[in-house]
C-alpha positions in Angstrom: -65.9 173.2 114.9 -66.1 177.1 115.2 -63.6 179.2 113.3 -63.4 182.8 112.4 -64.4 184.1 108.9 -62.4 187.1 107.4 -65.2 189.5 108.3 -64.8 188.2 112.2 -68.0 186.1 111.7 -68.2 182.8 113.5 -68.5 180.1 111.0 -69.4 176.5 111.9 -67.9 174.0 109.7 -69.4 170.7 108.8 -68.5 167.7 111.0 -68.0 164.1 110.2 -70.4 161.7 112.5 -72.0 158.5 112.3 -75.7 158.0 111.7 -76.0 157.0 115.2 -74.2 160.0 116.5 -76.3 162.1 114.0 -79.4 160.8 115.8 -78.2 161.4 119.0 -77.6 164.9 118.4 -80.9 165.3 116.7 -82.5 163.2 119.6 -84.2 160.5 117.0 -83.4 157.1 115.8 -80.9 156.2 113.2 -83.5 155.1 111.2 -85.0 158.6 111.3 -81.8 159.9 110.1 -81.5 157.5 107.2 -85.0 158.5 106.3 -84.5 162.2 106.6 -81.4 161.9 104.3 -83.1 159.6 101.8 -86.0 162.1 101.4 -83.6 165.1 101.1 -85.0 166.6 104.3 -81.1 166.1 106.0 -78.6 167.6 103.7 -75.5 165.6 104.1 -72.5 163.9 102.3 -72.0 160.2 102.8 -68.6 159.2 103.4 -69.1 155.6 104.0 -72.1 153.0 105.0 -72.7 154.6 108.5 -70.9 157.9 108.3 -72.0 161.3 107.0 -70.9 164.9 107.2 -73.3 167.4 108.2 -73.4 171.1 109.4 -75.7 172.7 111.8 -76.9 175.1 109.1 -78.1 172.1 106.9 -80.4 171.3 109.8 -82.6 174.3 108.9 -86.1 173.4 107.9 -86.2 170.2 109.8 -89.3 170.1 111.9 -90.3 168.2 115.0 -92.5 165.9 112.8 -89.8 165.1 110.8 -88.1 163.9 113.9 -90.9 161.7 114.9 -90.5 157.9 114.2 -93.1 156.5 111.8 -95.9 154.1 113.4 -94.7 150.7 113.2 -96.3 148.3 111.0 -98.5 145.6 112.8 -97.3 142.2 111.7 -97.1 138.7 112.8 -95.0 137.8 115.9 -92.0 135.8 114.6 -90.9 132.8 116.3 -87.5 133.5 117.8 -84.5 130.8 116.7 -82.5 129.9 119.2 -78.8 129.6 119.0 -78.2 125.9 119.5 -74.7 124.4 120.1 -73.8 121.7 117.8 -75.3 120.4 114.5 -79.1 120.3 114.0 -81.2 119.3 111.0 -83.9 122.0 110.5 -87.2 122.3 108.4 -87.9 125.4 106.6 -91.0 126.0 104.4 -91.8 128.2 101.5 -95.7 128.3 101.6 -96.5 129.9 98.7 -94.3 127.4 96.8 -95.5 124.4 98.7 -91.7 123.5 99.3 -90.0 122.3 102.6 -86.2 122.3 102.9 -84.5 119.8 105.2 -81.2 120.9 105.8 -78.4 120.9 108.4 -76.3 123.7 110.2 -74.5 125.0 113.1 -76.2 128.0 113.2 -80.0 128.2 112.7 -80.6 131.9 112.8 -77.7 132.6 110.3 -78.9 130.0 108.1 -82.5 131.1 108.1 -81.2 134.7 107.5 -79.1 133.7 104.7 -81.9 131.7 103.0 -84.6 134.5 103.4 -82.1 137.1 101.9 -81.8 134.8 98.6 -85.3 133.8 98.7 -88.1 135.3 96.3 -90.7 133.9 98.5 -91.2 134.3 102.1 -90.0 131.6 104.3 -91.0 130.2 107.6 -89.0 128.3 110.3 -90.9 125.0 111.3 -88.4 123.5 113.9 -85.3 121.8 114.1 -84.1 118.5 115.9 -80.4 117.4 116.9 -78.7 115.7 114.3 -75.8 116.0 111.7 -75.5 115.4 108.1 -75.9 111.8 108.1 -79.2 112.3 109.9 -80.0 114.7 107.0 -79.1 112.4 104.2 -81.2 109.6 105.7 -84.1 112.3 105.7 -83.4 113.3 102.0 -83.3 109.5 100.8 -86.6 108.7 103.0 -88.5 111.5 101.1 -86.4 111.1 97.8 -89.9 110.7 96.0 -90.8 114.1 96.7 -87.8 116.0 95.9 -88.3 119.1 93.8 -84.5 120.5 93.8 -81.7 120.1 96.2 -82.6 120.0 99.6 -86.2 121.5 98.9 -89.1 118.9 98.9 -92.9 119.0 97.6 -95.1 119.9 100.8 -96.9 116.8 101.2 -99.2 115.4 103.9 -96.6 112.5 104.5 -93.7 114.9 105.1 -95.8 117.2 107.0 -96.8 114.5 109.4 -93.4 113.3 109.8 -92.0 116.7 110.7 -95.0 117.4 113.3 -94.5 113.8 114.7 -90.6 114.5 115.0 -90.9 118.1 116.4 -93.3 116.9 119.1 -91.2 113.7 120.1 -87.5 115.6 120.0 -87.9 118.9 118.8 -85.5 121.5 120.1 -87.7 124.5 122.0 -88.4 127.3 119.6 -89.0 130.6 121.7 -92.0 132.7 121.1 
């Protein structure tokens, strides 16, 4: 907003914008705005999680190179987890811990995200089959000798073969 100072010189007041709005004004990605804020290159005042206050005078010193997005790090493509309707029994492995989780959910993608967020080790989605908690309990009983904790089971050849066989026969498709 433009106002007049006492000496009749225009003063540009700070504006409140979302991070996305600031990115649009700067012609860069929201992640770039967050990176500039974190590095102290973009002077700002944070009001909320995604809302900041900036003034045009605060943009002095930001270069074209600062606005370029950093190169993406190459990583193994992830399998997309489809949104199934109805209960499924899923299989998720923690390779570094040699464990496999047998669980049930209505929302595979949400469950995987929640597990990954709370896991100290990387997790990999193996697949899922149609089934509810009764099917899950039968599998827990079948592999009870390999149970480590809760729904986590030791990654043994017998369990691996079963999962491969059941996913090949009636596994739900996984994109990717």
